[in-house]
N, C-alpha and C positions, 0 to 999 in steps of 0.2 A: 941534383935535388930534384925529385918529381914535382910537378904542378900541384898536385894535392897537398903535399906536405908544405910546399911553400905558401899556398893559400892558407892552410890552417895556421902557420906561424904569423902570417899577416893579420888574420882575423883575431888571433889571441892577443897580439900586439896592439890592435885596435881596442880591444876590450880593456886591456890593462891601462892603456893610455888614457882613454876616456874615464874609467873608474878613478885612476890616479888624479886626474884634473879635477873631477868632481869633488873628491875627497879634499884636496888641498885647497880648492876654492872656498868650499864650505868651511872648512877649519879655519882658514885665513880670515873670512868674514867674522867668523865667531870669536877670533883672537887667540886661537890654539897656539901654544908655543912650539909644538913639534914641527910646524910647516917651516921654521927657520932652521931645523936641524940638517946635519949633513946628509942623511939619507933621503930625506924629502926634497933635498936639492939635487941630489946626484942620480937616484934611481930613475927619475923621469927622463933623464937625457939617454940612459941606457935603453929603457923601453922604446923611446922615440926613435933611437937610432935603429934598433931592430926593425921597427915599423917602417921607416924610410927604406931601409935597404931591401927589406922584403918586397916593398912597393916597386922599387926600381927593378929588381930581379923578376917580379911578375910582369912588369911591363916589357922588359927585355925578352922574357920567355915567350910572351904572346906577340911580340913584335909590334907593340902599340907605340905610337908616337903622339904625344899630346897636341902637337901642332896639326895632326890630321884626324884625330879622335876627339870630336868635341866634348864628350862626357868626361873624358880624362883631363882635358884642359879645365873643365868647370871644377874638377876635384883639386887640381893643383891651386887654382885661383881661390877656392873655398879654403884650402888649407892655409894659405898665406893669410886670409882673413882671420881664420881660426887662431893662428899663432899670434898675429897683433892683438886680437881681443883678450888672448890668454895671458899675454904680457901685461896688459892694462889690469886685468882682473887679479893678478898675483902680486902686482907691484904694491908694496906697502905704503908707499908715500902718497898714493891716491886716496881721495875720500872714499869711505866705505860705500856710498851710493853709487859712485862711478864704478868701483870694482864690481859691485853686485850686478849692475846692468850689463857691464862687459862679460861678466861670467855667464849669466843667463843667455846673452846673445851668442856667446862663444859655443855654448852647449847646443843652442838651436843650430848654428852653422855646422856643428859636427853631425847632427841628426840630419841636416840636409845633404852633406857630404855622403853620408851612408845611403840616403836615399838615391843619390846620383849613381853610387856603385851598384846598387841593386837594380835599378831600373835601366842603367846604361843610357839615361837620358840627362842632358846637362841641365834641365829644369828640376830633376828629381821629383819630390813630392809636389811641385808646382806645375808639372806638366798636365796639360788637359787630357782628360781621359775621353777615349772615342766610344764609351758605351752609350 
């Protein structure tokens, strides 16, 4: 598979993943029943598996090693933070206020991860500009 196709698959999976997380988080906070359904619990795993596999294939294709590429390591660490926050945000047993804060911070973390990917800088949007 060529790089362009692989990158497009990854970007589509990113968009589907964050859209799904946004919708599930909001619906969960509003008490929607569908978030407990089979599709809402299964589909994100499929999308996120495609996302992870495409990320690994992109890194392999470009011969990138997170240990020697700081921006890639920042994305990996950010991903772990995003996953942890997402687990709190979508856990029904947590108070709504805790889930809401975790959901918003997870979305902000996701935005930062995207900014790291775009800028190729481990600080992403927080990097000082030299203008």
